[in-house]
N, C-alpha and C positions, 0 to 999 in steps of 0.2 A: 503521201502517207505520213501520218504523224508518229514519230518515234516513241515507244511507249517503255520499252525495257532498255537498260544499258547493255551493250553488246558482249560483255561478259556473263553476265545473267542469262542472256538470250542463248549462248553457246552451252552454258551447263544445263538449260531447260532443253534445247535441242539434243544434247548428248544424251539425257535422260530418256527421252523420247525415243530415240534411236533404240536404245538398251530396250524399252519396253515393246517396241514394235517388233524387233527383229530379233531379240534375245542376244544381240551381239553389241559389244562396244564398237563405237565408231572410232575409227584410227585417224581419220582426217580432218583436218580444222573445218569447223562449219562456216558456210558464207551466207550470211544473212541475206543479201540479194539473190542468190540461187532458191535459198528456202521460199522466199517471197514470189519470185517469179514462178516456182513450181506450185506453190499453193494457188496461185492466180490461174495457172494453166489448168490445174484440175477443177476448179470452180467454173471457169470459162467452158471447159468440155462437159461438163454435166448440165451446166445452164444451156448451152448450144443443143444437147441432146433431148432435155427436157421441153425445150421449146420448139423442139422438130427442126430447128435452122442446120444440122448437122447430123447426118445418119450415123448410127453406132459404128458401123465400120469405118467410117471417116474419122470419128471422134477416136476410135482405138489406133487407128494409124498415126494420128496427130500426137496421140501420147506416146505411142511407141517411137516418134522421131524425135521426141525431144531429149537432150542430151542428158537430164537428170529428172524424170516427171516426178519423183518423190522429193527431190531436193537435198536428199541424204546422199549423194555421191558414191553409190554403192555399186555392186557389179550390175549390168544391164538387166538381167533378167530379174534380180531381186528388186532394184529400183523400179522398174516396169511393174511388177507384180503388187508392190506396196500402192502404187499410185492407182493401178486398177481396181483394188480393192477400196480405196477411198472414194473413186469415182462412184463405182458401184453403190456403195453404202449412201452416197448423197442422193443417187437417183431412187434407191430405196426410200429413204427419208422423205423424197417428193412425191412419193406414191407412183413410181413407175418401175415397177419389178420387171416388167418386160425387158426394158432397154438396159436394166443392171445387170441381168443374168449375164449377157456376153462379157461383161467387164469381170465379172466373177471365173468364168470359164477360162478366159485369157490368163487370168492371174493365176488360176491353176496350172495352166501349161507352162507358164513362166517358172512357178515353183517346182514343177516336175523335173524343168531343166537345171534348176539350181540344186536339188537335190541330187540328181544325177551325177553331178559334176564336184560336188562336195564329198570328199572321202571321209569312210566311217572313223579315221583317226583323228578327224576334226568333229568329234562326238557333240560338242556343244553347239556348233553352228548347224550341224545336220538336224539334230533334234529340235532346234528353232524354226528351221525350214519346215520339217516333218509337222510339227505343233501347227504352224501357221496354215499350212496346207489342209490339215485336218480340220481347223476352224472354219477356213473358207468352204470345205467341201461339207460340214454338217451343218454350218449356219445358212448357208446361200444356194448351196447346190443339191441339197437333198440325198446327199451320199454318206449317210452314216455308217455304213459298213467300212467303205473306204477311210473315212476319217477314223475310225476305230483301229484299222490297220496300220495308219499313219502313227497313230498314239502308242500302238504296241512296239512299232519299230523305234520310235522316239525314247520310250521306256527301256528297250534293250540296250540303246546307246548309252543311256544315263538313267541306271537302274535306282539310284538313290534320289531323284529329282521327283520332290512330293508334289510340286504344282502339276508336273506332268501326269502323276497317277491321279489325283484329283481331276484332272480334266477328262481322263478317260473315265473315271468312275461317273463323272456328270453326263458324259455321252452316253454312256450305257444307261443310266436312269432316265434320260430324255428320250432317247431312241431305241430301247431295249427292244420292244415289239418289232419295230421294223426291221431290226438286224437280224431278228429271228423269223423274218418272213410273214409276219402278221400286221395286219393294219393297225396305225397308231391309235392310242386311246382318245376317244371321241367324245 
């Protein structure tokens, strides 16, 4: 693979990506080789599922078995959740929502575990995980009520966080009828 970026610039980009994706600053140094291997793994998993060379269960197992499937070297559950969301999005983009759904469900389970073990006094981190789970639930799993509860919990942890409040308002705007037990606008 041809090197297109200087390592220092690549580390800065990856650090910004980690902050944007997880809401947390990455404390460990990035390893370009690990990031590249993780990206290749996720691409390969999505392609194998899409081409029916690997069943979804096997692909999920392969992703879980990887040392750092996201390449970000986060705790195991967070790392897997981010990787599973990425593979799910790749499958959706390829027009395979049936294969994508299990990846989103497993990401939700991993985020459940992360949220459970993150103390409330780590408000920034816990709110970021709640926000990520809300996004997965509302965008990919059709669970707007659960997503709203996640966002409300995140706002309680970080009441002054304007982006969280805006995301909650957007969710209500997009899924209001569903959250009230009525069919969505059609």
